[in-house]
C-alpha positions as CSV (number, residue, x, y, z in Angstrom):
1,M,-23.1,153.2,-184.8
2,N,-25.1,154.2,-181.7
3,D,-24.2,157.6,-180.5
4,G,-27.3,158.0,-178.5
5,F,-29.0,161.4,-177.9
6,L,-25.9,163.4,-179.1
7,G,-25.6,161.5,-182.3
8,I,-29.3,162.1,-183.1
9,L,-28.9,165.9,-182.1
10,R,-26.0,166.2,-184.4
11,L,-27.8,164.4,-187.2
12,A,-30.7,167.0,-186.7
13,S,-28.3,169.9,-186.7
14,V,-26.6,168.8,-190.0
15,A,-30.1,168.2,-191.5
16,L,-31.1,171.7,-190.5
17,Q,-27.8,173.2,-192.0
18,N,-28.4,171.3,-195.2
19,I,-32.0,172.6,-195.5
20,S,-30.9,176.1,-194.7
21,F,-28.2,176.0,-197.3
22,A,-30.7,174.7,-200.0
23,I,-33.1,177.5,-198.9
24,L,-30.3,180.0,-199.5
25,V,-29.6,178.7,-203.0
26,G,-33.3,178.8,-203.7
27,V,-33.7,182.4,-202.4
28,L,-30.9,183.6,-204.7
29,L,-32.3,181.7,-207.7
30,S,-35.9,183.1,-207.0
31,D,-34.4,186.6,-206.8
32,R,-32.5,186.1,-210.1
33,W,-35.9,184.9,-211.8
34,L,-37.8,187.9,-210.3
35,S,-35.2,190.5,-211.4
36,R,-36.2,190.0,-215.1
37,S,-39.3,192.4,-214.9
38,T,-40.7,194.7,-212.3
39,S,-44.2,194.7,-210.9
40,R,-45.8,195.7,-207.6
41,W,-46.1,192.2,-206.2
42,Q,-42.5,191.5,-207.0
43,T,-41.5,194.2,-204.5
44,S,-43.3,192.5,-201.7
45,V,-41.9,189.1,-202.8
46,S,-38.3,190.6,-202.8
47,V,-38.7,191.9,-199.1
48,H,-39.8,188.3,-198.1
49,L,-36.8,186.8,-200.0
50,L,-34.4,189.1,-198.2
51,L,-35.9,188.1,-194.8
52,T,-35.7,184.5,-195.8
53,L,-32.0,185.0,-196.9
54,R,-31.3,186.5,-193.5
55,I,-33.0,183.8,-191.5
56,A,-31.6,180.9,-193.6
57,S,-28.0,182.1,-193.4
58,F,-28.2,182.7,-189.6
59,T,-29.8,179.3,-189.2
60,A,-27.2,177.5,-191.2
61,L,-24.3,179.2,-189.4
62,V,-25.7,178.4,-185.9
63,S,-26.7,174.8,-186.9
64,S,-23.3,174.4,-188.2
65,A,-21.6,175.6,-185.0
66,F,-23.9,173.3,-183.0
67,A,-23.1,170.3,-185.1
68,F,-19.4,171.0,-184.8
69,W,-19.6,171.3,-181.1
70,I,-21.5,168.1,-180.8
71,H,-19.0,166.4,-183.1
72,C,-16.2,167.4,-180.8
73,A,-18.1,166.1,-177.8
74,L,-18.6,162.9,-179.4
75,M,-15.0,162.6,-180.5
76,S,-13.7,163.4,-177.1
77,E,-16.4,161.2,-175.3
78,S,-17.4,164.2,-173.2
79,T,-20.6,166.0,-172.5
80,L,-21.6,169.2,-174.4
81,E,-20.4,171.3,-171.4
82,E,-17.0,169.7,-171.4
83,A,-16.4,169.8,-175.1
84,G,-14.6,173.2,-175.2
85,P,-11.0,172.0,-175.0
86,A,-11.8,169.3,-177.6
87,A,-13.3,171.9,-179.9
88,R,-10.2,174.2,-179.5
89,A,-7.9,171.2,-180.3
90,M,-10.0,170.2,-183.3
91,L,-9.9,173.8,-184.7
92,V,-6.3,174.2,-184.2
93,E,-4.9,170.8,-185.0
94,T,-7.0,169.0,-187.5
95,D,-7.8,169.6,-191.2
96,F,-11.5,169.1,-190.4
97,G,-11.3,171.9,-187.9
98,H,-9.6,174.2,-190.4
99,A,-12.2,173.4,-193.1
100,W,-15.0,173.8,-190.7
101,L,-13.5,177.2,-189.7
102,A,-13.3,178.4,-193.4
103,G,-16.8,177.2,-194.0
104,A,-18.1,179.1,-191.0
105,G,-16.1,182.2,-192.0
106,F,-17.7,182.2,-195.4
107,M,-21.3,181.6,-193.9
108,L,-20.6,184.5,-191.5
109,L,-19.8,186.6,-194.6
110,V,-23.2,185.6,-196.0
111,V,-25.0,186.5,-192.7
112,I,-23.2,190.0,-192.7
113,L,-23.9,190.6,-196.4
114,S,-27.7,189.8,-195.8
115,L,-27.8,192.2,-192.9
116,V,-26.3,195.2,-194.5
117,Q,-29.0,195.4,-197.2
118,A,-32.1,197.6,-197.1
119,R,-35.5,196.6,-198.2
120,R,-35.1,196.0,-201.9
121,P,-34.0,193.4,-204.2
122,I,-30.9,191.4,-202.8
123,R,-27.6,193.1,-203.4
124,F,-24.2,191.6,-203.4
125,K,-25.4,188.5,-205.1
126,P,-21.9,187.6,-206.7
127,A,-20.2,187.8,-203.3
128,I,-23.0,185.8,-201.7
129,W,-22.7,183.2,-204.5
130,L,-18.9,183.0,-204.0
131,A,-19.1,182.7,-200.2
132,L,-21.7,180.0,-200.6
133,A,-19.3,178.2,-203.0
134,G,-16.6,178.7,-200.3
135,V,-19.0,177.0,-197.8
136,A,-19.8,174.1,-200.1
137,L,-16.2,173.6,-200.9
138,A,-15.2,173.7,-197.2
139,R,-18.0,171.3,-196.3
140,S,-16.9,168.8,-198.9
141,H,-13.6,168.3,-197.0
């Protein structure tokens, strides 16, 4: 299977999405581990974890959208600029598009939940975990 430059770009986007998802899980597990006791250095680490949560969730969402767009361009044998109608058709008419849209919606929820927080330990953890489970379920389609 030789998809050329677009295939390699899609592979890189999917890899970045997977790495970002793994970082999200690691951030939430690290925050859980740090919440057992309180010290001065943990406050600094918690701020960094929240920043990492924001960056990783945004990166996962953008790389997922980019990989989906490239996938649509490859399926329709068009360029990236001409893939709009194919992306719309994929979203409206296929199960893959519906599953991707559900996963993107859940990841958008993670992005929003990460942005509405102040500089303290990560809040809304159960909602973030459920949204990440929704992303994983949608991606397994």
